[in-house]
Backbone as XML, in Angstrom:
<?xml version="1.0"?>
<chain id="A" units="angstrom">
  <residue number="1" name="MET">
    <atom name="N" x="-20.920" y="-1.492" z="-23.091"/>
    <atom name="CA" x="-21.044" y="-0.333" z="-23.899"/>
    <atom name="C" x="-20.058" y="0.948" z="-23.262"/>
  </residue>
  <residue number="2" name="ARG">
    <atom name="N" x="-20.030" y="0.957" z="-21.942"/>
    <atom name="CA" x="-19.111" y="2.042" z="-21.472"/>
    <atom name="C" x="-17.758" y="2.118" z="-21.851"/>
  </residue>
  <residue number="3" name="ARG">
    <atom name="N" x="-17.342" y="0.653" z="-22.052"/>
    <atom name="CA" x="-15.888" y="0.121" z="-22.446"/>
    <atom name="C" x="-15.759" y="0.772" z="-23.811"/>
  </residue>
  <residue number="4" name="PHE">
    <atom name="N" x="-16.822" y="0.669" z="-24.387"/>
    <atom name="CA" x="-16.407" y="1.115" z="-25.701"/>
    <atom name="C" x="-16.380" y="2.355" z="-26.281"/>
  </residue>
  <residue number="5" name="LEU">
    <atom name="N" x="-17.149" y="2.865" z="-25.301"/>
    <atom name="CA" x="-17.268" y="4.495" z="-25.418"/>
    <atom name="C" x="-15.829" y="5.151" z="-24.767"/>
  </residue>
  <residue number="6" name="PHE">
    <atom name="N" x="-15.533" y="4.725" z="-23.494"/>
    <atom name="CA" x="-14.128" y="5.145" z="-23.016"/>
    <atom name="C" x="-13.119" y="4.679" z="-24.411"/>
  </residue>
  <residue number="7" name="LEU">
    <atom name="N" x="-13.051" y="3.568" z="-24.767"/>
    <atom name="CA" x="-11.951" y="3.158" z="-25.472"/>
    <atom name="C" x="-12.120" y="4.236" z="-26.708"/>
  </residue>
  <residue number="8" name="GLY">
    <atom name="N" x="-13.262" y="4.310" z="-27.222"/>
    <atom name="CA" x="-13.554" y="5.490" z="-28.621"/>
    <atom name="C" x="-12.949" y="6.620" z="-28.350"/>
  </residue>
  <residue number="9" name="LEU">
    <atom name="N" x="-13.190" y="7.279" z="-27.133"/>
    <atom name="CA" x="-12.827" y="8.445" z="-26.621"/>
    <atom name="C" x="-11.290" y="8.693" z="-26.263"/>
  </residue>
  <residue number="10" name="LEU">
    <atom name="N" x="-10.651" y="7.493" z="-25.660"/>
    <atom name="CA" x="-9.015" y="7.563" z="-25.438"/>
    <atom name="C" x="-8.437" y="7.531" z="-26.859"/>
  </residue>
  <residue number="11" name="TRP">
    <atom name="N" x="-8.985" y="6.790" z="-27.767"/>
    <atom name="CA" x="-8.237" y="6.447" z="-29.252"/>
    <atom name="C" x="-8.425" y="8.203" z="-29.925"/>
  </residue>
  <residue number="12" name="LEU">
    <atom name="N" x="-9.524" y="8.696" z="-29.632"/>
    <atom name="CA" x="-9.796" y="10.097" z="-30.537"/>
    <atom name="C" x="-8.744" y="10.955" z="-29.964"/>
  </residue>
  <residue number="13" name="GLY">
    <atom name="N" x="-8.653" y="10.919" z="-28.483"/>
    <atom name="CA" x="-7.727" y="12.125" z="-27.716"/>
    <atom name="C" x="-6.419" y="11.609" z="-28.418"/>
  </residue>
  <residue number="14" name="TRP">
    <atom name="N" x="-5.852" y="10.069" z="-28.296"/>
    <atom name="CA" x="-4.632" y="9.971" z="-28.647"/>
    <atom name="C" x="-4.197" y="10.417" z="-30.286"/>
  </residue>
  <residue number="15" name="PHE">
    <atom name="N" x="-5.342" y="10.241" z="-31.194"/>
    <atom name="CA" x="-5.365" y="10.614" z="-32.743"/>
    <atom name="C" x="-5.216" y="12.347" z="-32.816"/>
  </residue>
  <residue number="16" name="SER">
    <atom name="N" x="-5.537" y="12.913" z="-32.061"/>
    <atom name="CA" x="-5.974" y="14.336" z="-31.951"/>
    <atom name="C" x="-4.460" y="14.945" z="-31.527"/>
  </residue>
  <residue number="17" name="ALA">
    <atom name="N" x="-3.877" y="14.317" z="-30.535"/>
    <atom name="CA" x="-2.749" y="14.794" z="-29.941"/>
    <atom name="C" x="-1.498" y="14.146" z="-30.738"/>
  </residue>
  <residue number="18" name="VAL">
    <atom name="N" x="-1.680" y="13.115" z="-31.662"/>
    <atom name="CA" x="-0.497" y="13.109" z="-32.768"/>
    <atom name="C" x="-0.689" y="13.858" z="-33.672"/>
  </residue>
  <residue number="19" name="ALA">
    <atom name="N" x="-1.660" y="13.975" z="-34.342"/>
    <atom name="CA" x="-2.310" y="15.237" z="-35.594"/>
    <atom name="C" x="-1.644" y="16.435" z="-35.247"/>
  </residue>
  <residue number="20" name="GLN">
    <atom name="N" x="-1.170" y="17.089" z="-34.111"/>
    <atom name="CA" x="-0.912" y="18.192" z="-34.044"/>
    <atom name="C" x="0.256" y="18.786" z="-34.487"/>
  </residue>
  <residue number="21" name="ASP">
    <atom name="N" x="0.576" y="18.495" z="-35.856"/>
    <atom name="CA" x="1.458" y="19.273" z="-36.156"/>
    <atom name="C" x="1.319" y="20.602" z="-36.822"/>
  </residue>
  <residue number="22" name="ARG">
    <atom name="N" x="2.456" y="21.480" z="-36.762"/>
    <atom name="CA" x="2.294" y="22.744" z="-37.830"/>
    <atom name="C" x="3.263" y="22.527" z="-38.986"/>
  </residue>
  <residue number="23" name="ARG">
    <atom name="N" x="2.844" y="23.532" z="-39.617"/>
    <atom name="CA" x="3.752" y="23.490" z="-41.046"/>
    <atom name="C" x="4.858" y="24.820" z="-40.761"/>
  </residue>
  <residue number="24" name="ILE">
    <atom name="N" x="6.043" y="24.676" z="-40.955"/>
    <atom name="CA" x="6.918" y="25.746" z="-40.874"/>
    <atom name="C" x="7.554" y="25.639" z="-42.260"/>
  </residue>
  <residue number="25" name="THR">
    <atom name="N" x="7.496" y="26.999" z="-42.647"/>
    <atom name="CA" x="8.227" y="27.461" z="-43.961"/>
    <atom name="C" x="9.288" y="28.370" z="-44.050"/>
  </residue>
  <residue number="26" name="GLY">
    <atom name="N" x="10.146" y="28.376" z="-44.712"/>
    <atom name="CA" x="11.104" y="29.568" z="-44.738"/>
    <atom name="C" x="11.621" y="29.813" z="-46.141"/>
  </residue>
  <residue number="27" name="ARG">
    <atom name="N" x="12.993" y="30.506" z="-45.938"/>
    <atom name="CA" x="13.772" y="30.729" z="-47.156"/>
    <atom name="C" x="15.453" y="30.751" z="-46.352"/>
  </residue>
  <residue number="28" name="VAL">
    <atom name="N" x="16.261" y="30.194" z="-47.022"/>
    <atom name="CA" x="17.614" y="29.951" z="-46.583"/>
    <atom name="C" x="18.416" y="30.714" z="-47.433"/>
  </residue>
  <residue number="29" name="ILE">
    <atom name="N" x="19.250" y="31.933" z="-47.005"/>
    <atom name="CA" x="19.788" y="32.912" z="-47.685"/>
    <atom name="C" x="21.376" y="33.164" z="-47.174"/>
  </residue>
  <residue number="30" name="THR">
    <atom name="N" x="21.994" y="33.581" z="-47.828"/>
    <atom name="CA" x="23.601" y="33.935" z="-47.346"/>
    <atom name="C" x="23.428" y="35.207" z="-46.652"/>
  </residue>
  <residue number="31" name="ALA">
    <atom name="N" x="24.391" y="35.132" z="-45.444"/>
    <atom name="CA" x="24.634" y="36.470" z="-44.633"/>
    <atom name="C" x="25.471" y="37.581" z="-45.626"/>
  </residue>
  <residue number="32" name="GLU">
    <atom name="N" x="26.340" y="37.176" z="-46.647"/>
    <atom name="CA" x="26.958" y="37.850" z="-47.112"/>
    <atom name="C" x="26.040" y="38.882" z="-48.160"/>
  </residue>
  <residue number="33" name="ASP">
    <atom name="N" x="25.388" y="38.258" z="-49.316"/>
    <atom name="CA" x="24.673" y="39.138" z="-49.952"/>
    <atom name="C" x="23.177" y="38.932" z="-50.144"/>
  </residue>
  <residue number="34" name="ASN">
    <atom name="N" x="22.588" y="38.036" z="-49.343"/>
    <atom name="CA" x="21.264" y="37.715" z="-49.238"/>
    <atom name="C" x="20.795" y="37.020" z="-50.483"/>
  </residue>
  <residue number="35" name="SER">
    <atom name="N" x="21.539" y="36.277" z="-51.231"/>
    <atom name="CA" x="21.319" y="35.515" z="-52.350"/>
    <atom name="C" x="20.946" y="33.815" z="-51.731"/>
  </residue>
  <residue number="36" name="THR">
    <atom name="N" x="20.099" y="33.260" z="-52.378"/>
    <atom name="CA" x="19.176" y="32.000" z="-51.902"/>
    <atom name="C" x="20.087" y="31.161" z="-51.946"/>
  </residue>
  <residue number="37" name="LEU">
    <atom name="N" x="20.155" y="29.927" z="-51.520"/>
    <atom name="CA" x="20.609" y="28.809" z="-51.231"/>
    <atom name="C" x="19.770" y="27.391" z="-51.504"/>
  </residue>
  <residue number="38" name="PRO">
    <atom name="N" x="20.096" y="27.001" z="-52.557"/>
    <atom name="CA" x="19.212" y="25.836" z="-53.098"/>
    <atom name="C" x="20.153" y="24.470" z="-52.500"/>
  </residue>
  <residue number="39" name="GLY">
    <atom name="N" x="19.261" y="23.509" z="-52.269"/>
    <atom name="CA" x="19.886" y="22.228" z="-51.757"/>
    <atom name="C" x="20.312" y="22.004" z="-50.528"/>
  </residue>
  <residue number="40" name="VAL">
    <atom name="N" x="20.104" y="23.081" z="-49.612"/>
    <atom name="CA" x="20.012" y="22.911" z="-48.015"/>
    <atom name="C" x="19.455" y="21.878" z="-47.387"/>
  </residue>
  <residue number="41" name="THR">
    <atom name="N" x="19.852" y="21.029" z="-46.510"/>
    <atom name="CA" x="19.145" y="20.009" z="-45.848"/>
    <atom name="C" x="18.651" y="20.795" z="-44.375"/>
  </residue>
  <residue number="42" name="VAL">
    <atom name="N" x="17.590" y="20.344" z="-44.367"/>
    <atom name="CA" x="16.671" y="20.997" z="-43.162"/>
    <atom name="C" x="15.949" y="19.766" z="-42.391"/>
  </residue>
  <residue number="43" name="VAL">
    <atom name="N" x="16.470" y="19.487" z="-41.259"/>
    <atom name="CA" x="16.105" y="18.368" z="-40.498"/>
    <atom name="C" x="15.749" y="18.908" z="-39.218"/>
  </residue>
  <residue number="44" name="LEU">
    <atom name="N" x="14.443" y="18.070" z="-38.460"/>
    <atom name="CA" x="14.227" y="18.284" z="-37.207"/>
    <atom name="C" x="15.067" y="17.727" z="-36.389"/>
  </residue>
  <residue number="45" name="LYS">
    <atom name="N" x="15.609" y="18.364" z="-35.738"/>
    <atom name="CA" x="16.692" y="17.599" z="-35.045"/>
    <atom name="C" x="16.482" y="16.475" z="-33.701"/>
  </residue>
  <residue number="46" name="GLY">
    <atom name="N" x="16.942" y="15.267" z="-33.936"/>
    <atom name="CA" x="16.532" y="14.019" z="-33.516"/>
    <atom name="C" x="15.456" y="13.429" z="-34.130"/>
  </residue>
  <residue number="47" name="THR">
    <atom name="N" x="15.069" y="13.640" z="-35.161"/>
    <atom name="CA" x="14.423" y="12.936" z="-36.242"/>
    <atom name="C" x="14.654" y="12.488" z="-37.176"/>
  </residue>
  <residue number="48" name="THR">
    <atom name="N" x="13.984" y="12.129" z="-38.227"/>
    <atom name="CA" x="14.138" y="11.671" z="-39.503"/>
    <atom name="C" x="13.280" y="12.510" z="-40.396"/>
  </residue>
  <residue number="49" name="ARG">
    <atom name="N" x="12.604" y="13.591" z="-39.645"/>
    <atom name="CA" x="11.829" y="14.342" z="-40.537"/>
    <atom name="C" x="12.661" y="15.535" z="-41.177"/>
  </residue>
  <residue number="50" name="GLY">
    <atom name="N" x="12.681" y="15.493" z="-42.660"/>
    <atom name="CA" x="13.567" y="16.449" z="-42.971"/>
    <atom name="C" x="12.953" y="16.936" z="-44.358"/>
  </residue>
  <residue number="51" name="THR">
    <atom name="N" x="13.843" y="17.799" z="-45.198"/>
    <atom name="CA" x="13.534" y="18.321" z="-46.460"/>
    <atom name="C" x="14.868" y="19.084" z="-46.994"/>
  </residue>
  <residue number="52" name="THR">
    <atom name="N" x="14.862" y="19.351" z="-48.310"/>
    <atom name="CA" x="15.692" y="20.239" z="-48.964"/>
    <atom name="C" x="15.314" y="21.574" z="-49.649"/>
  </residue>
  <residue number="53" name="THR">
    <atom name="N" x="15.972" y="22.756" z="-49.387"/>
    <atom name="CA" x="15.459" y="23.873" z="-50.327"/>
    <atom name="C" x="15.291" y="23.483" z="-51.541"/>
  </residue>
  <residue number="54" name="ASP">
    <atom name="N" x="14.554" y="24.247" z="-51.998"/>
    <atom name="CA" x="14.282" y="24.413" z="-53.520"/>
    <atom name="C" x="15.238" y="25.263" z="-54.390"/>
  </residue>
  <residue number="55" name="ALA">
    <atom name="N" x="15.035" y="25.312" z="-55.457"/>
    <atom name="CA" x="15.933" y="26.316" z="-56.376"/>
    <atom name="C" x="15.865" y="27.773" z="-55.984"/>
  </residue>
  <residue number="56" name="ASP">
    <atom name="N" x="14.872" y="28.253" z="-55.279"/>
    <atom name="CA" x="14.718" y="29.413" z="-54.763"/>
    <atom name="C" x="15.328" y="29.614" z="-53.283"/>
  </residue>
  <residue number="57" name="GLY">
    <atom name="N" x="15.728" y="28.458" z="-52.792"/>
    <atom name="CA" x="16.201" y="28.253" z="-51.324"/>
    <atom name="C" x="14.883" y="28.282" z="-50.432"/>
  </residue>
  <residue number="58" name="ASN">
    <atom name="N" x="13.725" y="28.084" z="-50.752"/>
    <atom name="CA" x="12.614" y="27.901" z="-49.938"/>
    <atom name="C" x="12.171" y="26.432" z="-49.544"/>
  </residue>
  <residue number="59" name="TYR">
    <atom name="N" x="12.005" y="26.167" z="-48.121"/>
    <atom name="CA" x="11.358" y="25.058" z="-47.710"/>
    <atom name="C" x="10.296" y="24.945" z="-46.757"/>
  </residue>
  <residue number="60" name="ALA">
    <atom name="N" x="9.498" y="23.789" z="-46.653"/>
    <atom name="CA" x="8.482" y="23.460" z="-45.982"/>
    <atom name="C" x="8.661" y="22.387" z="-45.164"/>
  </residue>
  <residue number="61" name="LEU">
    <atom name="N" x="8.320" y="22.363" z="-43.771"/>
    <atom name="CA" x="8.719" y="21.209" z="-42.964"/>
    <atom name="C" x="7.448" y="20.961" z="-42.162"/>
  </residue>
  <residue number="62" name="SER">
    <atom name="N" x="6.634" y="19.903" z="-42.020"/>
    <atom name="CA" x="5.945" y="19.521" z="-40.404"/>
    <atom name="C" x="6.785" y="19.164" z="-39.191"/>
  </residue>
  <residue number="63" name="VAL">
    <atom name="N" x="6.164" y="19.736" z="-38.515"/>
    <atom name="CA" x="6.927" y="19.923" z="-36.884"/>
    <atom name="C" x="5.916" y="19.543" z="-35.917"/>
  </residue>
  <residue number="64" name="PRO">
    <atom name="N" x="5.956" y="18.951" z="-34.773"/>
    <atom name="CA" x="5.199" y="18.933" z="-33.825"/>
    <atom name="C" x="4.937" y="20.480" z="-33.052"/>
  </residue>
  <residue number="65" name="ALA">
    <atom name="N" x="3.616" y="20.614" z="-32.661"/>
    <atom name="CA" x="3.093" y="21.558" z="-32.365"/>
    <atom name="C" x="4.226" y="22.250" z="-30.924"/>
  </residue>
  <residue number="66" name="SER">
    <atom name="N" x="4.535" y="21.226" z="-30.180"/>
    <atom name="CA" x="5.270" y="21.387" z="-29.041"/>
    <atom name="C" x="6.748" y="22.025" z="-29.484"/>
  </residue>
  <residue number="67" name="GLY">
    <atom name="N" x="7.117" y="22.034" z="-30.633"/>
    <atom name="CA" x="8.406" y="22.717" z="-30.971"/>
    <atom name="C" x="9.423" y="21.796" z="-31.376"/>
  </residue>
  <residue number="68" name="GLY">
    <atom name="N" x="10.604" y="22.362" z="-31.417"/>
    <atom name="CA" x="11.659" y="21.363" z="-31.905"/>
    <atom name="C" x="12.841" y="22.489" z="-32.421"/>
  </residue>
  <residue number="69" name="THR">
    <atom name="N" x="14.037" y="21.952" z="-32.949"/>
    <atom name="CA" x="15.182" y="22.432" z="-33.148"/>
    <atom name="C" x="15.299" y="22.078" z="-34.754"/>
  </residue>
  <residue number="70" name="LEU">
    <atom name="N" x="15.471" y="23.135" z="-35.601"/>
    <atom name="CA" x="15.847" y="22.731" z="-36.991"/>
    <atom name="C" x="17.535" y="22.857" z="-37.270"/>
  </residue>
  <residue number="71" name="GLN">
    <atom name="N" x="17.881" y="21.932" z="-37.967"/>
    <atom name="CA" x="19.411" y="21.894" z="-38.287"/>
    <atom name="C" x="19.475" y="22.114" z="-39.868"/>
  </residue>
  <residue number="72" name="PHE">
    <atom name="N" x="20.416" y="23.110" z="-40.233"/>
    <atom name="CA" x="20.576" y="23.041" z="-41.528"/>
    <atom name="C" x="22.070" y="22.932" z="-41.807"/>
  </residue>
  <residue number="73" name="SER">
    <atom name="N" x="21.919" y="22.229" z="-42.898"/>
    <atom name="CA" x="23.422" y="21.811" z="-43.563"/>
    <atom name="C" x="23.269" y="21.705" z="-44.764"/>
  </residue>
  <residue number="74" name="SER">
    <atom name="N" x="24.809" y="22.237" z="-45.451"/>
    <atom name="CA" x="25.278" y="22.188" z="-46.755"/>
    <atom name="C" x="26.145" y="21.875" z="-47.291"/>
  </residue>
  <residue number="75" name="VAL">
    <atom name="N" x="26.868" y="21.150" z="-48.476"/>
    <atom name="CA" x="27.861" y="20.902" z="-48.660"/>
    <atom name="C" x="29.034" y="22.181" z="-49.111"/>
  </residue>
</chain>
């Protein structure tokens, strides 16, 4: 019984550690005239997590609570 309790607690701890993402939102604009940029790729550096900006330049992305670096690219 103790073994199952320990394994259950261990699993819950792992699950909650994995599930601690936060949602980052923003808008990509130009430096010249502050107009929005649609179609910009936003990726969490070193991962495959990414998205593109919508028609208004907005994006939303889930990232780990520990942080990271966002990379922006556009053609």
